[in-house]
C-alpha positions as CSV (number, residue, x, y, z in Angstrom):
1,M,16.6,22.8,-3.0
2,R,19.0,23.9,-0.3
3,V,17.7,24.3,3.2
4,V,19.0,24.9,6.7
5,I,17.0,23.0,9.3
6,D,16.8,24.3,12.9
7,T,17.7,21.9,15.7
8,N,14.1,22.0,16.9
9,I,13.0,20.5,13.7
10,F,15.5,17.7,13.9
11,V,14.5,16.9,17.5
12,S,10.8,17.1,16.6
13,S,11.3,14.7,13.7
14,F,11.8,11.8,16.1
15,F,8.1,12.2,17.1
16,G,6.6,12.4,13.6
17,G,4.5,14.9,11.9
18,N,5.8,17.6,9.4
19,P,9.3,17.7,10.8
20,K,9.7,13.9,10.2
21,K,8.5,14.5,6.6
22,I,11.1,17.2,6.1
23,I,13.9,14.9,7.4
24,G,12.4,12.2,5.1
25,L,12.9,14.6,2.1
26,W,16.5,15.0,3.0
27,K,17.1,11.3,3.6
28,N,15.5,10.6,0.1
29,E,17.7,13.3,-1.4
30,K,14.8,15.6,-2.4
31,I,16.4,18.5,-0.5
32,T,20.0,19.4,0.4
33,L,20.8,20.1,4.0
34,C,23.1,23.1,4.6
35,L,25.3,22.8,7.6
36,S,28.0,24.7,9.5
37,H,30.2,23.5,12.4
38,A,28.0,25.5,14.9
39,I,24.8,23.8,13.6
40,L,26.2,20.3,13.5
41,N,27.6,20.6,17.0
42,E,24.3,21.8,18.3
43,Y,22.4,19.0,16.5
44,I,24.7,16.4,18.2
45,D,24.7,18.1,21.7
46,V,20.9,18.4,21.8
47,L,20.2,14.9,20.4
48,Q,22.6,13.4,23.0
49,M,21.1,15.6,25.8
50,I,17.5,14.3,25.1
51,G,18.8,10.8,25.5
52,L,19.5,9.7,21.9
53,K,23.2,9.0,22.6
54,D,22.9,5.3,21.9
55,E,19.9,5.2,19.7
56,H,19.9,3.9,16.2
57,E,18.4,7.1,14.9
58,L,21.4,9.1,16.2
59,E,23.8,6.6,14.7
60,E,22.1,6.9,11.4
61,L,22.2,10.7,11.4
62,L,25.9,10.8,12.3
63,S,26.5,8.3,9.5
64,L,24.7,10.5,7.1
65,F,26.5,13.6,8.3
66,S,30.0,11.9,8.1
67,R,29.3,10.8,4.6
68,G,28.2,14.2,3.4
69,F,24.9,12.6,2.4
70,S,23.0,15.2,0.4
71,I,24.8,18.0,2.5
72,L,26.6,21.2,1.8
73,F,29.0,22.2,4.5
74,T,30.5,25.6,5.1
75,T,33.4,26.4,7.3
76,K,33.0,30.1,6.9
77,T,29.8,32.1,7.6
78,P,29.2,35.8,7.6
79,K,28.5,37.4,10.9
80,I,24.9,38.4,10.9
81,K,23.0,39.9,13.8
82,I,19.3,39.7,13.0
83,V,17.6,37.3,15.5
84,K,16.3,39.4,18.3
85,N,16.4,38.1,21.9
86,D,18.4,34.9,20.8
87,P,21.6,35.8,18.9
88,D,22.7,32.2,19.2
89,D,20.1,31.4,16.5
90,D,21.9,33.8,14.0
91,K,23.9,30.7,13.0
92,F,21.1,29.3,11.0
93,I,20.7,32.4,8.9
94,E,24.5,32.8,8.6
95,C,24.8,29.3,7.2
96,A,21.9,29.9,4.8
97,A,23.6,33.1,3.6
98,A,26.9,31.4,3.2
99,L,25.5,28.5,1.2
100,K,22.8,30.4,-0.7
101,A,20.1,28.3,0.8
102,D,16.5,28.7,-0.4
103,A,15.0,28.5,3.1
104,V,15.5,28.1,6.8
105,I,13.0,25.7,8.4
106,T,12.3,26.4,12.0
107,G,9.7,26.3,14.8
108,D,11.5,29.1,16.7
109,K,9.3,32.2,16.9
110,E,12.3,34.5,17.2
111,V,13.9,33.1,13.9
112,L,10.4,33.0,12.2
113,A,9.9,36.7,13.0
114,V,12.9,37.4,10.6
115,K,10.6,36.2,7.7
116,E,13.2,36.6,5.0
117,Y,16.9,37.6,4.7
118,M,18.6,38.2,1.4
119,G,15.9,36.2,-0.5
120,I,16.1,33.2,2.0
121,R,12.7,32.5,3.3
122,I,12.2,31.6,7.0
123,L,9.5,29.0,7.2
124,T,7.6,26.7,9.6
125,P,7.6,23.0,8.7
126,Q,4.1,23.4,7.4
127,Q,4.9,26.3,5.3
128,F,7.9,24.7,3.8
129,L,6.0,21.5,2.9
130,K,3.1,23.5,1.3
131,N,5.6,25.5,-0.8
132,Y,7.6,22.3,-1.6
133,R,4.4,20.6,-2.9
134,N,3.3,23.6,-4.8
135,M,6.6,23.9,-6.5
136,F,6.6,20.2,-7.7
137,L,2.9,20.1,-8.6
138,E,3.2,23.0,-11.0
């Protein structure tokens, strides 16, 4: 299953809960992370900004990113203008469209308001985990 994970989910994963479970699915190769340059740069900038510059977790993530660990990467994304009030967040949906992702996982209300784009579902961590469990329990 291909997913785009919003930066807020990556940051929240360091504090546990459903975001940590989602990152665990990626680290255990149960889901494939879809990335673009814009998303990867934002991940690194935000994680360093909140003080994870020298932390083991950041080093581990950078290592996983650099090895292409369960990752699909696109250098070209379509230009989509769909997220109201925060066009910078269009990059998550653009990446999902370029790599034919199944879902965008986010906690951002502006992105969640989109609900779906070209068959790509926009889900909270809780919604994603519920759908993921249901898919594999059937």
